[in-house]
VOGU-3710 file (C-alpha; in Angstrom, 3 decimals, decimal comma):
1> mirknslgrn> 15,817/1,489/11,985  13,560/1,062/9,396  12,801/4,271/6,670  9,653/6,514/7,817  6,560/7,214/4,957  3,807/10,105/5,319  0,796/8,466/6,602  -1,525/9,488/4,179  -1,383/13,015/1,930  -1,143/15,336/5,043
11> gpyvgclgyg> -0,294/12,957/7,503  2,962/12,289/10,037  6,066/10,186/9,474  5,617/6,811/10,378  7,588/3,376/10,390  6,638/2,159/7,172  6,157/-1,253/8,728  4,066/-1,061/12,022  3,337/-3,519/14,533  -0,133/-5,634/15,448
21> amvlegyyga> -0,424/-6,098/19,133  -3,622/-7,896/18,966  -1,365/-10,908/18,705  -0,590/-10,454/22,653  -4,212/-11,665/23,625  -3,651/-15,323/23,171  -5,529/-15,419/20,127  -2,798/-17,277/18,350  -1,114/-18,660/21,822  -0,672/-17,506/25,310
31> sdatqaveti> 1,592/-14,635/25,961  3,151/-13,650/29,002  2,168/-9,862/30,069  5,943/-9,069/30,795  7,182/-10,496/27,613  4,468/-8,865/25,848  5,785/-5,384/27,010  8,790/-5,977/26,216  7,985/-7,058/22,454  6,095/-3,656/22,345
41> rhaldagltm> 9,203/-1,358/23,468  11,639/-3,707/20,456  9,136/-2,809/18,089  10,032/0,594/18,807  13,356/0,142/18,955  13,653/-1,519/15,183  11,343/1,497/13,902  7,668/-0,081/13,770  6,380/3,077/15,607  2,642/2,822/14,605
51> idsadaygng> 1,654/0,352/17,628  -2,021/-0,795/16,581  -4,259/-1,713/19,064  -8,191/-1,579/19,966  -10,219/-1,513/23,001  -11,604/-4,932/22,021  -8,962/-7,067/22,146  -8,628/-8,909/25,529  -11,532/-6,532/26,102  -9,372/-3,693/27,193
61> hnellvgrav> -5,875/-5,475/28,506  -4,282/-4,866/25,011  -4,133/-1,054/25,520  -3,112/-1,729/29,174  -0,053/-3,739/27,938  0,494/-0,657/25,085  0,359/1,861/27,799  3,096/0,351/29,992  5,229/-0,199/26,841  5,144/3,347/25,708
71> kgrrddafia> 5,681/4,339/29,140  8,915/6,630/29,678  8,822/6,718/25,919  5,625/8,199/24,721  7,490/10,380/22,163  8,713/7,405/19,921  5,468/5,743/19,545  2,547/6,633/17,483  0,028/5,117/19,201  -3,553/3,643/16,983
81> tkfgivfdeq> -6,229/2,128/18,455  -9,824/1,178/17,568  -13,345/1,359/19,189  -16,619/0,018/18,185  -17,150/-3,262/19,381  -19,151/-3,965/22,283  -18,904/-6,969/24,955  -20,840/-5,184/27,859  -24,097/-6,426/27,874  -25,838/-3,571/29,193
91> etgaelptgw> -24,782/-1,456/26,104  -26,612/-1,571/22,769  -25,349/-2,211/19,517  -26,389/-3,512/16,229  -25,594/-7,088/15,312  -22,622/-7,561/12,790  -22,220/-11,220/11,153  -18,121/-11,957/11,060  -18,312/-14,564/8,366  -15,947/-16,708/10,951
101> gfsikingta> -18,767/-18,584/12,578  -20,143/-15,835/14,741  -21,542/-11,983/14,994  -20,015/-8,935/16,902  -22,045/-5,923/18,514  -21,427/-2,690/17,318  -22,167/0,738/18,383  -21,085/3,922/16,503  -23,470/6,128/18,160  -22,153/9,568/19,732
111> ayvrkaldgs> -22,949/8,576/23,151  -20,916/5,366/23,082  -18,307/7,043/20,612  -17,116/9,715/23,582  -17,383/6,861/26,296  -15,373/4,836/24,038  -12,776/7,469/24,045  -12,511/8,312/27,827  -11,750/4,219/28,286  -8,983/4,140/25,819
121> ldrlgvdvid> -7,072/7,337/27,076  -7,516/5,710/30,686  -6,225/2,286/29,869  -3,183/3,712/27,337  -2,351/6,358/30,238  -2,282/9,141/27,959  -3,004/12,505/26,917  -3,781/12,377/23,285  -4,573/9,070/20,876  -2,311/9,593/17,586
131> lwyahyvdpi> -4,659/7,614/15,403  -8,486/6,346/16,198  -10,567/4,266/14,236  -13,708/3,330/14,023  -13,316/-0,627/14,193  -16,554/-1,205/12,299  -19,236/0,565/10,842  -22,234/0,216/12,806  -25,022/-0,768/10,550  -27,696/1,132/12,272
141> tpieetvgam> -26,339/4,511/12,841  -24,935/6,795/10,361  -21,471/6,909/9,300  -21,732/10,666/9,563  -22,779/10,963/13,137  -19,942/8,465/14,781  -17,126/10,478/12,245  -19,185/13,502/13,682  -18,565/12,530/17,421  -14,653/11,265/16,413
151> adavragkvr> -14,178/14,815/14,860  -15,167/16,075/18,375  -12,354/14,574/20,044  -9,928/15,752/17,345  -10,851/19,237/17,924  -10,935/18,851/21,912  -7,110/17,495/21,441  -7,694/13,805/22,778  -7,277/12,920/19,195  -4,510/13,617/16,439
161> ylglsnvtad> -5,920/11,909/13,989  -8,935/9,581/12,710  -9,046/6,322/10,584  -11,595/3,775/9,589  -11,585/-0,073/9,327  -13,013/-2,719/7,861  -15,127/0,019/5,342  -16,086/0,038/1,989  -15,049/2,774/-0,479  -18,747/4,523/-0,291
171> evrrahavhp> -18,290/4,806/3,373  -14,725/6,418/3,561  -16,310/8,797/1,044  -19,041/9,688/2,980  -16,604/9,606/6,416  -14,094/11,991/4,766  -16,810/14,621/4,078  -17,603/14,991/7,718  -13,854/15,224/8,709  -10,462/14,140/6,820
181> itavqyeysl> -9,104/10,792/7,481  -5,948/10,067/8,211  -5,882/6,003/6,868  -8,094/3,151/6,464  -7,256/-0,224/8,033  -8,290/-3,280/5,651  -6,807/-6,951/5,682  -4,594/-6,568/2,011  -1,995/-9,307/1,511  -1,146/-12,004/-1,219
191> wrreaettll> -3,514/-13,961/0,708  -6,514/-11,315/0,080  -6,377/-8,591/-2,371  -10,039/-7,273/-2,312  -9,014/-3,981/-1,415  -7,624/-3,163/-4,676  -10,699/-3,086/-6,549  -12,515/-0,167/-5,251  -11,110/0,678/-1,726  -7,447/1,315/-2,703
201> ptlrelgial> -8,125/3,914/-5,876  -10,771/5,355/-3,735  -7,975/5,909/-0,862  -5,494/6,997/-3,184  -8,286/9,517/-4,820  -8,413/11,318/-1,258  -4,817/10,910/0,126  -5,890/8,307/2,454  -3,618/5,611/3,776  -3,691/2,086/3,936
211> vcwaplgsgf> -3,321/0,096/7,009  -2,866/-3,514/5,890  -4,180/-5,694/9,011  -2,581/-9,523/8,956  -0,588/-8,477/6,669  1,116/-12,223/6,669  -2,638/-13,723/6,316  -2,658/-14,252/9,625  -0,093/-16,589/10,094  -0,531/-18,634/6,609
221> ltgtvgaldk> 2,148/-16,538/4,600  5,118/-17,350/7,225  4,903/-20,470/5,471  5,181/-22,427/8,838  0,935/-23,241/9,375  0,593/-26,191/10,924  -2,273/-27,911/12,732  -3,815/-25,215/15,228  -4,257/-25,677/18,893  -8,015/-26,059/20,286
231> ndfrqnnprf> -7,938/-22,135/21,387  -6,114/-20,933/18,134  -8,248/-17,632/17,024  -7,650/-18,811/13,183  -9,825/-22,207/14,157  -12,648/-19,716/13,129  -11,498/-18,799/9,595  -12,707/-20,571/6,982  -9,433/-20,150/5,029  -7,977/-22,818/8,179
241> vaenlamnrd> -10,228/-25,660/7,916  -8,758/-28,726/7,293  -9,397/-28,909/3,568  -9,183/-25,421/3,119  -5,843/-25,116/4,389  -4,643/-28,211/3,125  -5,889/-26,321/-0,726  -4,195/-23,308/0,302  -0,764/-24,850/1,017  -0,924/-26,063/-2,243
251> rfaplmqiar> -1,983/-22,985/-4,406  0,865/-20,617/-2,560  3,789/-23,245/-2,315  4,861/-21,429/-5,279  5,191/-18,423/-3,538  7,581/-20,326/-0,486  9,686/-21,543/-3,992  10,482/-18,029/-4,698  11,341/-16,695/-1,562  14,198/-19,695/-1,146
261> elevtpaqla> 15,294/-18,289/-4,533  15,787/-14,748/-3,393  17,246/-16,326/0,172  14,464/-14,492/2,122  12,045/-15,730/4,511  8,298/-16,265/3,150  7,236/-13,431/5,534  9,931/-10,979/4,567  8,904/-11,930/0,614  5,302/-11,158/1,640
271> lawllhqgkd> 5,950/-7,607/3,874  8,018/-6,589/0,703  5,810/-6,850/-1,862  3,252/-5,296/0,142  5,933/-2,588/0,515  6,399/-2,634/-3,060  2,653/-1,540/-3,845  3,238/1,809/-2,685  4,398/3,970/0,126  0,947/4,652/1,228
281> ifpipgtrrp> 0,285/1,198/1,998  1,611/0,215/6,074  1,669/-3,748/6,638  1,307/-4,110/10,616  2,707/-7,483/11,186  2,360/-9,295/14,986  4,391/-11,265/16,750  5,061/-12,410/20,170  8,765/-13,101/19,153  11,090/-10,020/19,401
291> eridenakaa> 13,175/-12,143/16,572  10,290/-11,817/14,537  9,929/-8,057/14,701  13,727/-8,222/13,592  12,837/-10,324/10,826  10,508/-8,124/9,645  12,166/-5,475/9,594  14,211/-6,663/7,171  11,245/-6,874/4,673  11,892/-2,902/4,001
301> dihlndeilk> 15,140/-3,257/2,793  14,074/-6,153/0,029  14,538/-5,098/-3,226  11,533/-7,410/-5,611  12,705/-6,216/-9,346  9,724/-5,956/-11,997  10,532/-9,840/-13,334  9,759/-11,105/-9,788  6,875/-8,892/-8,812  5,503/-9,997/-11,977
311> rinelarpgl> 5,644/-14,067/-10,899  4,171/-13,307/-7,695  1,376/-11,310/-8,932  0,382/-14,232/-11,219  1,343/-16,711/-8,638  -0,678/-15,294/-5,892  -3,885/-13,852/-8,366  -6,195/-12,028/-6,388  -9,267/-14,853/-5,293  -6,591/-17,250/-5,159
321> aegttlv> -7,128/-18,670/-1,473  -9,952/-21,031/-0,566  -12,636/-20,012/1,857  -14,488/-16,643/2,216  -14,912/-14,400/5,203  -17,023/-10,876/5,545  -14,416/-9,397/7,878
//
């Protein structure tokens, strides 16, 4: 079992690594529902207690899977989910560009917050959500309104802790002034280090944890990414475009060499580096294979000395990856 750390200054203790369930929705390849449920349960067995979902993943299907997986062992799981991305054509919302060749519709109004909450609780089959994120900030709704409605859910006993996802430092401050924010989810890895500039210092000032989505660079940092299937979600990611992918393989090759020197996998090295950035950092790698969960969990036991950390930071400096994204 991996160690537990406090999720933020005043938050609960959860596994230092969590599990990102988005991968179970076919974005990176087909996934069988029965196998998906068993994979989530394997994550819980390994101590990856924070199970991360969203009502947008599989248009609600992912929450159904999580609900099936935690049935009968609710006390083992710290359920985190998100709301705000709208698929229903009858719902209003503001268009938000992603930088991946498409836009998403976001609704953060108080009325939609309440509706989304009821939907997630029903699909998860639980009475309370442990950590509830606004998936993206609604461009036309003040974040104060969104978080105010989320805070009502806490007071009603339907949510324990509040989070934000894909936000700026200023948005965090505004939200935190309305109700304490426990965690912020943002892409952070050796593949993308922008969070270090202003977001992470702000979170540390306020005592908020950083939950890292895509901690393995959407699979790139495993060192195993080859040609992508035509249905692979990463086809939309500028960093996986053929010429950029080839360039990135060359630029990150020295990291793979360090992993070989340490006799660990590239994925374990990437996760261990994140865990060495502070006890307030919680990577949530996703995988469809239980054996990969075991591999990831072992990263929590890897010690990187100052010399190795210096080499990694020099080799994977911020901005090294070719290809930009707004997400």
